[in-house]
C-alpha positions as CSV (number, residue, x, y, z in Angstrom):
1,M,19.1,-4.7,-5.0
2,L,16.4,-7.3,-6.1
3,H,18.4,-8.7,-9.0
4,D,21.3,-9.6,-6.5
5,I,19.1,-11.6,-4.1
6,R,19.8,-15.4,-4.2
7,N,18.4,-18.5,-2.4
8,V,15.3,-17.2,-0.6
9,R,14.6,-20.0,1.9
10,I,13.2,-21.0,5.3
11,T,15.7,-21.2,8.1
12,E,16.2,-24.6,9.7
13,N,16.5,-23.5,13.3
14,D,13.7,-20.9,13.6
15,P,10.2,-21.7,12.3
16,L,9.4,-17.9,12.0
17,A,12.5,-16.9,10.1
18,F,13.6,-16.9,6.5
19,Q,16.9,-16.0,4.8
20,F,18.5,-15.1,1.5
21,D,22.0,-14.4,0.2
22,Y,22.8,-10.9,-0.9
23,H,26.3,-10.1,-2.2
24,G,27.8,-13.0,-0.4
25,C,26.1,-12.1,2.9
26,Q,23.4,-14.2,4.5
27,M,20.5,-12.0,5.6
28,I,18.0,-13.5,8.1
29,F,14.6,-12.0,8.8
30,V,12.2,-13.0,11.6
31,T,8.4,-12.7,11.3
32,H,5.5,-12.8,13.8
33,D,3.9,-15.9,12.4
34,I,4.3,-18.6,9.8
35,N,1.7,-17.2,7.4
36,E,3.5,-13.8,7.4
37,R,6.8,-15.6,6.7
38,L,5.3,-17.4,3.7
39,L,3.8,-14.2,2.4
40,W,7.2,-12.4,2.7
41,I,9.0,-15.3,0.8
42,K,6.3,-15.3,-1.9
43,N,6.4,-11.5,-2.3
44,I,10.2,-11.4,-2.4
45,N,10.4,-14.2,-5.0
46,D,7.7,-12.5,-7.1
47,A,9.5,-9.1,-6.9
48,V,12.9,-10.7,-7.8
49,H,11.3,-12.5,-10.8
50,V,9.6,-9.3,-12.0
51,C,12.8,-7.3,-11.5
52,R,14.9,-9.8,-13.5
53,Q,12.3,-9.9,-16.3
54,K,12.2,-6.0,-16.5
55,R,16.0,-5.9,-16.5
56,L,16.2,-8.4,-19.3
57,V,13.7,-6.5,-21.4
58,T,15.3,-3.1,-20.7
59,S,18.8,-4.3,-21.5
60,M,17.5,-5.9,-24.8
61,L,15.8,-2.7,-25.8
62,R,18.7,-0.4,-24.9
63,A,21.6,-2.5,-26.1
64,P,22.6,-3.0,-29.7
65,E,22.3,-6.5,-31.0
66,S,26.0,-7.2,-30.4
67,N,25.6,-6.4,-26.7
68,L,22.5,-8.4,-25.9
69,N,24.4,-10.7,-23.6
70,S,26.0,-7.9,-21.5
71,V,24.3,-6.9,-18.2
72,V,23.6,-3.3,-17.6
73,C,23.4,-2.5,-13.9
74,Q,21.0,0.4,-13.6
75,P,18.6,0.9,-10.7
76,I,15.0,-0.1,-11.5
77,G,13.2,0.3,-8.2
78,K,13.6,0.9,-4.4
79,I,13.0,-1.2,-1.4
80,F,12.6,0.3,2.1
81,I,13.7,-1.8,5.1
82,R,13.1,-0.9,8.8
83,E,15.7,-2.5,11.0
84,I,14.2,-3.5,14.4
85,N,16.9,-5.8,15.8
86,A,20.4,-6.6,14.4
87,M,23.3,-8.6,15.8
88,N,26.9,-9.1,14.9
89,L,27.0,-6.3,12.3
90,P,30.4,-5.1,11.1
91,L,31.4,-1.6,12.0
92,I,31.6,0.7,8.9
93,S,33.2,4.1,8.9
94,L,30.8,7.0,8.6
95,E,33.3,8.8,6.3
96,K,32.6,6.3,3.4
97,N,28.9,7.4,3.0
């Protein structure tokens, strides 16, 4: 998931929220205070950077020289998210997963 996160930024209309883009969807998170928001943004940016670096090194070690530019999408780690409040979520059939 981390390698697909784009544009981690502070929201304009809420001083305690931040947002990022993930697979074309805009995800917004609200924190309790500004320091917590800044810490989350820093930690997510650091994790994304580390994930991309590890993915690059892993793909270079696994791929032959002719395939260095190809991207291998294998999971590297896990992230656990606890949803407290959500609005305007699309309904998804339970039969898919």
